[in-house]
N, C-alpha and C positions, 0 to 999 in steps of 0.2 A: 809193497813197492811204492817209495814216495815219490811225488812228483816235484820237479825242480821248477822254481819260480823265476822268472826269466825277466830283468828289468826291461823297461821300456827302451832304455838306450841300445840295449843288445838287440831288441827287435829291430828299431829303426836301422842300425849298422847293417843287420842282415839283409834289409829292405835295400838300403842303398847299395850295398855290392851287388845284389842282383840286378839292381836298375843299371848300375855303371856297366855291367857286362853286356847290356844291351840284347839280351837273348829273347826277351819277353817284352809285350807292350807294356807301357806303363799303367795303364787301365785294369789290364790282369793282375799285375803284382800289386797294385794298392788293393785291389777287391780280395785278393788271398791274404793279405796283411791287415784286412778290416779297416782302412783308411780310405778318406775321398782323395779324388786327383789333386784337389788343391792343397790337401795336407801331404801328400806325395812331392809335389812341385816345392811345397816349402823346406822339406827335410833335404831334398836334394840341394837346393841353394843353399842352406844354412851349411851343410858338409862341405861344399866346394869354398865356401867362403873363410870356414873356420875349423874345418877339420872335425875330430870327434868330440869337441868341446860343443861345437854348435847344435850335436843332437840331444844335449841334455835339457831337462824341463827349465823353464823360466819363470818369472814370476809375472803375472797377469796386472800387476798394478801399472797404471797409466804413467806415462814420462813425465808428462806435465797435469797439474791439477789446478788450472786457473781459479777455480772457486774455493780453494782451500782456505781455511783461516790462517793468517801469518801468525808467527811464531811470536810477534810483539804484542798481539792481541791476546794469546794465550797466557803470555805473562802478566798482562793486566788484569784479566779474569781471574789468575790466581791471587793476585795483590790484593784485589778489591774482596775477594771472597773471604779472604783471611782476615782482612779490616772490617768485614760485616758476616760474620758466619752464618747467622740466621736469615739472610735475605736470600730470595728465590731468584731464578733466572731473569724474571720480568723486571724485578726492582733493581737487579745489577744492570740490565741493560739500559733502564732509564738513568742510570747515574753515570754510566759509561758515556752515554749521549749528551749530558751535561759536560762532562769533563773533555769529551774529543767531540765537540760539535761539526766540525768541518770533515770528519773522518767517517767512512762507512762503517758503522758498529753493526756486529754479526746480531743475527736475529736472536729472541729467546730460546729458540729450541735449539740452536748450535751452542749457545752458552751451556743450557742444560746438560748437552750432550758432553762437553767438555769439562764441565764439573763432574761427571760421571767418570770421565777419563782418568782425571786427576785424584779420583777418589776424595772429593771435597764433599760429597753429599751424605748425611747422616741418614742411613735407613732405619726407620723405626723397628726396634726390636720387638717382636711379637712373643708375648708370653704363653707358652704351651700350658693350656689347662691341664691339670693334675686329674688324672683319670683314677677312678675307683677300681674295686674289683669285678671281675668276669662273672656273668651270669648266664648259665644254659637255658635256653628256652626249647621246649619240646616242639614236636611235629605241630601244625595247624589242626584245630579241631576238626574232625569229618562228623558232619550233621546227620543224625541218625534219628531225628524227630522234629516235627515242626516247633518252631520258636527256640529250636536249639543255637543256632547260627544265623545271625542277620549279616548280609555284607552292605555296605553302603559305599557311594561313591558319587562324584560330579561328572555327569554326562559334559563333555567340552561345550564350551559356551557357544553360541550363534544369536544372528539377530533376526527379529521379526522382519515382517515386510515394511513395517513402519521406522526400522532402525533401531529398535529398543534392543538392549543386550539383555540377554536371558542364559540361565545355566539351571537346567534339569538335575535335581538331588533324587537320586533313585536309591530306594531301600527295597531289598529282596531277601526272602527265607531261603536260605542254604539247601534245606532238605527238598522242600516241594516244589521251588522254583516260582513261588508264589510272590507276584510284585506288589508289595505292600503299599509303596507310594511312588508317584512323579509328581514331584513339586518344583514348579519354576520359581526361581529366585534371581533377584536382580544382581546381587553378589554373593560370594561365598562368607556370609557372616555367621558366626557361631550361634548368635541371640536367635536368629531366623532358623537356623537348622534345629536348634533345641526344642521350638514351639513345634515343628513337624513332628519330632519325636515324642513329645508331651502327648501330641493326639494319637500319635500310633500307639503309645504305652496304654492309655485308656482304652482303646479300641481293640488291640490284638494281645495286650498281654507283654509280659518283659522277657526279652531273650536271655539265655545263659551267656551266649558269646556275639560280640559285633566286631565283624572283621571289616578292615579297611586299607588303604594306602597311607603313605607318611605325607602327604601333602596336607596343606592347611584347607579347612579349619581342624582336621582329625588328628595330624600328627604334627610335631616339631622336632626341633634339634635337643631339647632339654631333657631334663631328667625323666627316663621312662618313656620318652617322647609324647609326653601327655600334653595336651593342651587344656584349655578352660572346658571344652565339649567333651574329649576324651576322660578328663577328670571327673566331670559330673556323671559320667557314666559309670564310672569306677566307683564313686561314693555310693551309687544307687545299688551297688552290689554286680554289676554286669561286668563281666571279664573282657578286656580290650586286647583284640589281636592286630597287630601290624603286619604285613605282608613285607617280605624282604625287599629292601629298596633296589629297584632296578629288575624286579621280578614280576610284571604284571600277570603274567601266566598264574600265579598261585591264587589269582581272584579271577581266572578265566572265565567262569561261566558268566559272571557278571558283566564283563567285558562283550562277551558275545551277544549278552541281552542289548547293551548300549548299541552295538553294530545293528540290530534288528531295529531299535527305536530310531535310530538316524536314519535309516533307509526307508522306514514307512511313515516318519511323522515330520520330518524336516526338510524335505526335496520336492516342493519348495516349502519355506518355512509359512506361518498363516500370517495374517493381516496385523495382527497386533497380539500383546500378551495374553489376553483373556481367551482369545479364539486359539491359541497355541495351547493353552492350558485345558480347553474343551476336549480338542483333537487328541491331546495325551491320554486325556481320562477315557475316552472312547477306546483309543488304542490299549489301555491297560485292562479293560474289561475284555476285550478280544483276546488278550494274551493270558489271562488268568483263567476265564471261562470257556473259551471256544478253540484256541489254538492247542493243538495236541503237542507232547513233547515225547522224544524218542527215550530221554533218559527216566520218564515216568510209566514206558510202556505205552505211549500213544494216548496218556489220561492226561486231563486239563490240571493245571497247579490247583485250581479250586476243589477238585476232587479229593486231593491229597491234603492241602495244608488245613491245619485244625486249631484254630485262635484259641488262645489260653488267658481271656481277661482275668485279672487278679487285683486285690486291693493297691491302692496307690502307695509308692515307696517314698521314703525321705531320702535325702542326700545326707544322712547322719553319719558320721564316720567316728566310731568308737575303738578303744585299744583295751587291751588285758591290763589287769590291775598290776600295778608296780611298774608301768613305763611311764617315762616322761612323756608331757603332752607340750607340744608348743604351737600357737596359732599363727597362722602366715599372715602378716601384715600387707597393706594395701600396695607396699612395693614390692612383694615377693620374698621380704628377709624374716628372719626369726632372731630374737635375741637368746643367744646361748653363752653361758661363762662370760657374761659382761660383754658381749662382743655382736655386732649385728653380722648375721650371717645368709646370705642369699640363696635362695633355694629355687624359686621360680614363682613367674605372674600366673601360671595356670593352677596355684594351690592357693590363691588370697583368699582368705575368710575359712580356710579349712584347718583343722588340727591336725599335725603331725606326730607321729608317735616315734621316740627314740628308746632304742635299747642297746645295752653295752655289747660292743664288740671285741673288745680287748682294751689293752691298758692307754687312756686318751684317746679311745675310738669309739664312735657310737654310730649304729645302722640307723639309718631314719626311713621310716615306712609311711606311705600313704594309703590308708587301708591296709588291704593286704600287698602292696605292691612295694618292694624295695627300690629305694630311689638313689641310694648312695650312702656314703659314708662321712662323717665329720670327724675331722681329727682336731685335737684341742690345741696342738702348736701351730695351726694354720690360721694365719689372719684372713683367708679369704672365705668361699663359700664351701658349697658340697662337692664332694668328688663322685661325680655320676657313676654308676656302674656301667659295664659294658655288656649289652645284652647280644649273645651270640645264639642264632637258632641252630639246633642240631636235627637233621631230619632223620 
């Protein structure tokens, strides 16, 4: 059975007929028809004055608009805009004030609104970036031994009692829950983060995977989401894993640790940075050596974690024989087929490997990571690949 839609005019007419019969009070009728008493009196008065025509919907536009811009000013704005097509609303207003000094010239915002209505504003056309092929990523690596997966993130910044801004950088082993480092930094600069990791690599060894979110200084919107920091990790043979944007639960254990850190070390904050760092170091020892973890069958992370110091690695990238190699210049470009092609500032100083992908197409790799495709017919830069994670 289909329901019939009843128009508002028919509903109001039924209400008016019942009201004119005077068998029920107006309050009861208005309540039954879902309207207020004020609306009920309004529809009755309109019906008595205009009949059925008075029950129709009317425009809510006011009868008078004393502040509305006169049509004469609209014509002046149109003429002046056509005379000076590159001028903005402020310059047009200044010129109008000179030509009509004794008249109330509309404000710059009103002139801008009229330019939009008259379609006299040229909107800049945004050129869509050409995308490369799609690459499917596997599921995130499950840690099954120490130093297989490290997770890294910045705990949200806060201020010490003396007003100094600090941001804790935390690094954690995914298998043993061992907290490798809690280091206070003033800003999220990749050079400072790199020094922290150089010390960790010397003391604990090199992980197979480093997992992080997509924010700075770890991730970017460039090719393969790499920054100078994550490109350095890749050049050292460490696989970089980014969680899915907007899904912090993929790094949930690290986020849970941040909650404990905030609760036990920052409420209230210490007097200054050095005192806060000492407090974090004490808390880290308790977290690693005393605090039991249910995930580890109530063992401590120090009882499970096994560091694996190794010889120092160099960030030297090599490619197979027969590949074309181009080094990225200081502006993030390479020269290819007589043209400068922009790749990304994250790869400055590194060599990139180019491998044929088809007629007039070349795949560009950084170490073993596919960045995108270069087309000889393009005058622009790289067509970055689109990375899709398959769960």
